[in-house]
C-alpha positions in Angstrom: 92.7 115.5 54.4 95.3 112.3 55.6 97.5 110.7 53.4 98.4 108.0 55.8 98.8 104.7 54.0 96.5 101.2 55.8 99.1 98.8 57.3 98.4 95.3 56.4 96.3 95.0 59.5 94.1 97.6 58.6 93.8 95.8 54.6 93.4 92.7 56.4 90.3 93.9 58.8 88.7 95.7 56.1 89.0 93.0 53.6 87.3 90.3 56.5 85.1 93.1 57.2 84.1 93.5 53.9 83.3 90.2 52.7 81.3 89.3 55.9 79.3 92.0 55.7 78.4 92.2 51.9 77.8 88.1 52.1 76.6 87.5 55.4 79.5 84.9 56.5 80.9 84.4 59.7 84.5 85.0 60.6 85.8 81.7 60.3 84.0 81.3 56.8 85.2 84.8 55.8 88.6 84.1 57.0 89.2 80.7 55.0 87.8 82.2 51.7 90.4 85.2 51.6 93.3 82.5 52.8 94.0 84.1 55.9 96.6 82.4 58.5 95.9 82.1 61.8 98.2 85.1 63.0 96.4 87.2 60.2 92.5 86.3 61.5 93.9 87.1 65.5 95.4 90.4 63.9 92.1 91.3 61.7 89.6 90.5 64.7 91.4 92.2 67.0 91.5 95.3 64.6 87.6 94.6 63.9 86.8 94.6 67.8 88.9 97.8 69.2 87.0 99.9 65.9 83.2 98.2 67.6 83.1 96.7 63.8 82.7 93.2 65.4 80.6 91.7 68.0 83.3 90.1 70.0 80.5 87.8 71.8 78.6 86.7 68.5 81.8 87.2 65.8 78.8 89.1 63.2 79.5 92.7 62.5 78.4 95.7 63.3 77.1 98.6 60.9 79.9 100.9 60.6 77.6 103.9 61.0 76.0 102.7 64.0 79.8 101.7 65.0 80.5 105.6 64.6 77.7 106.6 66.3 78.7 104.8 69.2 82.0 106.1 69.3 81.3 109.5 68.7 78.5 109.0 71.9 81.6 107.5 74.1 84.1 110.1 73.3 81.3 112.8 74.3 81.1 111.0 77.4 84.9 111.4 78.3 85.0 114.9 76.7 82.0 115.7 79.5 84.1 113.9 82.4 86.7 115.5 81.5 85.0 119.5 81.1 83.6 118.3 84.6 87.3 117.2 86.1 88.4 120.4 84.8 85.7 122.8 86.5 86.4 120.7 89.9 89.5 121.3 89.7 89.5 125.3 89.0 87.2 125.2 92.1 89.4 123.7 94.5 92.0 125.9 93.6 89.8 129.4 93.5 88.4 128.2 96.1 89.9 125.9 98.5 93.8 126.1 98.4 94.6 128.5 101.0 92.0 128.0 103.6 93.4 127.0 107.1 97.2 127.6 105.9 99.7 129.5 108.3 101.3 132.7 107.4 105.1 131.6 106.1 106.8 133.4 108.9 106.3 130.3 111.2 109.2 128.3 108.9 112.1 127.5 111.1 114.7 125.2 109.9 117.1 123.5 112.4 120.3 122.0 112.0 122.1 119.1 113.7 125.2 117.3 113.2 125.5 113.6 113.3 128.9 113.9 115.4 127.9 116.0 118.0 124.2 116.3 117.9 123.0 112.8 117.8 121.6 112.7 121.3 119.8 116.2 121.2 118.6 114.9 117.8 117.2 111.5 119.3 115.8 114.1 122.2 114.0 116.2 119.3 112.7 113.2 117.8 110.9 112.0 121.7 109.5 115.2 122.0 108.3 115.5 118.8 106.6 112.1 118.7 105.2 113.0 122.8 103.9 116.4 121.4 102.4 114.6 118.2 98.6 115.3 117.9 96.9 113.2 115.4 99.5 112.1 112.4 103.3 111.0 112.5 104.7 109.6 109.2 108.1 108.1 108.8 109.6 107.1 105.2 112.4 104.8 106.4 115.7 104.1 103.6 117.6 100.5 103.5 119.2 100.6 106.9 120.8 98.5 109.5 118.1 98.7 112.6 119.7 97.8 116.0 117.6 96.1 118.6 117.8 99.2 120.6 116.2 101.1 117.7 113.5 98.4 117.2 112.6 98.9 120.7 113.0 102.5 121.6 110.5 103.4 117.7 107.9 100.9 119.0 107.5 102.5 122.5 107.2 105.7 120.5 104.7 104.2 118.5 102.5 102.3 121.1 101.9 105.6 123.2 101.2 107.8 120.4 98.7 105.3 119.3 97.7 105.2 122.2 96.6 109.0 122.7 94.5 108.4 119.2 97.5 109.5 116.5 97.7 107.6 113.6 101.4 106.2 112.5 102.2 105.6 109.2 106.0 103.3 108.4 106.9 103.9 104.8 109.9 100.9 104.2 111.9 100.2 101.2 111.0 96.9 100.2 114.4 95.4 100.4 114.3 95.9 103.8 111.6 92.9 104.1 114.3 90.5 102.6 115.8 89.8 106.6 113.5 87.9 108.1 114.2 90.1 111.1 113.3 93.2 110.0 109.9 91.8 108.1 109.0 90.1 111.9 109.8 93.4 113.3 107.2 95.5 110.6 104.5 92.9 111.5 105.0 93.2 115.1 104.6 96.8 114.5 101.4 96.6 112.6 100.3 94.5 115.7 100.4 97.3 117.6 98.6 99.5 115.8 101.4 100.9 112.9 100.4 101.2 109.5 102.9 99.5 107.3 103.7 100.1 103.6 106.9 99.0 101.6 107.9 101.2 98.3 110.9 99.9 95.8 112.6 103.3 96.3 112.6 105.6 99.5 113.8 108.9 98.3 115.2 110.3 101.7 114.9 109.3 105.5 112.4 111.8 106.8 109.7 111.6 109.9 106.6 114.1 109.9 105.0 115.8 112.9 101.1 116.8 112.8 102.0 118.3 108.8 103.7 120.9 110.5 107.2 119.6 112.0 109.9 117.8 109.5 113.0 116.2 110.6 114.7 114.8 106.9 118.3 113.0 106.7 120.2 116.6 105.3 122.5 114.1 102.5 120.3 110.8 101.5 123.1 109.1 100.5 125.0 109.5 103.8 123.3 109.0 107.4 126.8 110.6 109.0 125.9 114.2 108.0 123.1 114.7 109.9 119.5 115.6 109.9 117.8 119.0 109.1 114.4 120.1 111.3 111.7 122.5 109.7 109.3 124.1 111.0 106.9 125.7 109.4 103.0 124.3 108.0 103.8 125.7 104.3 106.9 123.8 103.7 106.1 120.5 105.5 102.3 120.6 103.7 104.5 119.9 100.6 106.5 117.2 102.1 103.7 115.4 103.4 101.8 115.7 99.8 104.9 113.8 98.3 105.1 110.9 101.2 101.3 110.8 100.7 101.7 109.8 96.8 104.7 107.5 97.8 102.1 105.9 99.9 99.5 105.3 97.5 102.2 103.5 95.4 103.3 101.2 98.2 102.8 97.7 98.9 101.3 96.2 102.3 104.2 94.0 103.3 102.2 90.4 102.7 102.1 91.4 99.2 106.2 91.9 99.1 108.0 88.2 98.5 110.7 87.2 100.2 113.0 89.0 97.2 112.0 92.0 97.2 114.8 93.2 94.7 113.7 90.9 91.8 116.8 89.3 91.9 115.9 85.9 91.5 113.1 87.0 88.4 114.8 86.1 84.5 114.6 88.6 82.1 111.8 86.5 80.4 110.0 86.5 83.7 109.9 90.7 83.3 109.0 90.7 79.8 106.1 88.1 80.7 105.1 90.4 83.9 105.0 93.5 81.4 102.4 92.0 79.1 100.3 90.7 82.0 100.2 94.1 83.3 98.6 95.5 79.8 96.3 92.6 80.0 97.6 90.4 77.2 96.6 86.7 76.7 99.3 83.6 76.8 99.4 83.6 73.0 99.5 86.7 72.1 102.5 86.9 74.9 104.4 83.5 73.4 104.2 85.6 70.4 105.8 88.4 71.1 108.4 86.2 73.2 108.5 83.8 70.3 108.0 80.7 73.0 105.4 78.2 73.0 102.1 79.2 74.2 102.4 76.0 76.9 105.6 78.0 78.3 104.3 81.6 78.8 101.0 79.3 81.0 103.5 77.8 82.9 105.5 81.4 83.6 102.5 82.9 84.2 101.5 79.9 86.8 104.8 80.6 88.5 105.1 84.4 88.8 101.3 84.3 89.9 102.3 82.2 92.6 105.3 84.3 93.8 103.0 87.5 93.4 100.7 85.9 95.6 98.1 86.9 92.8 94.3 86.0 92.5 94.1 86.2 88.8 97.2 87.2 86.0 96.0 90.3 85.5 96.3 91.2 89.1 99.7 90.0 89.2 100.7 92.4 86.5 99.4 95.2 88.6 101.0 93.6 92.0 104.5 93.3 90.3 104.2 97.2 88.4 103.2 98.4 92.1 106.3 96.2 93.3 108.6 98.2 90.9 109.8 94.7 89.1 108.2 96.3 85.6 111.6 99.1 85.8 
């Protein structure tokens, strides 16, 4: 048995529900009869709607027993879905994981020092790009690309794509603050490279056919060289990490010119966080201690900045861009 004391919000919601249900009053009349302030009315209304005791469209009460029955039915459906997911996960782990894997004895590691082995490493990159059969995955942290590097990368990608190879390029969002780099990525997309951008890129990495990977030896120091890994089992794990980062990344056109959030104020970031939860302007205004008109203006500015079609999309897009961290 719970000894939890009802909150003020609960007590107000209970009093409002009891008066409406017992007297058949609508919400405004019941609230006026109880002498509730505007903030108290909204808090109680939201509480009753969440408990399914108030129809949000008609503002009429719902029988508590009926609301409980609906809640239980919903919980049962959620439980059924959870059980189904559990069964599917168990089936995947039991019957499919391991199919098509090669023995770990094929694992081999090469280390290429940057100082003396840059030419050899570049040769290996060219060879692997030419030998790729179906997929090349690239992950690129912030770096200064020379024009020669760009031309070479585009040529390798174009040759691979002409053979039917899927080429993906995952780049740091901060690189898109450079108009030249943004144009370069736009040109790569034009030749068929799939391009996305993420707030954080953990390491420089290239993966070929999910069997061979080249990783920067020290994420903080490019001069330390690179490690080349042969081995299906190990590289599959790296490819899974890449796929996860790719899933959370954004299309380049969705990344504003200032991808590092330096143009955002603390107030704008606070509004974005609340937008991502689906909060309305008046609720955001109360939370920030500003007027609703101010919030409406900020929402309009942020929606335009993010190129979003709705306030909720602006919040979601800001989350994907890493602006809410």
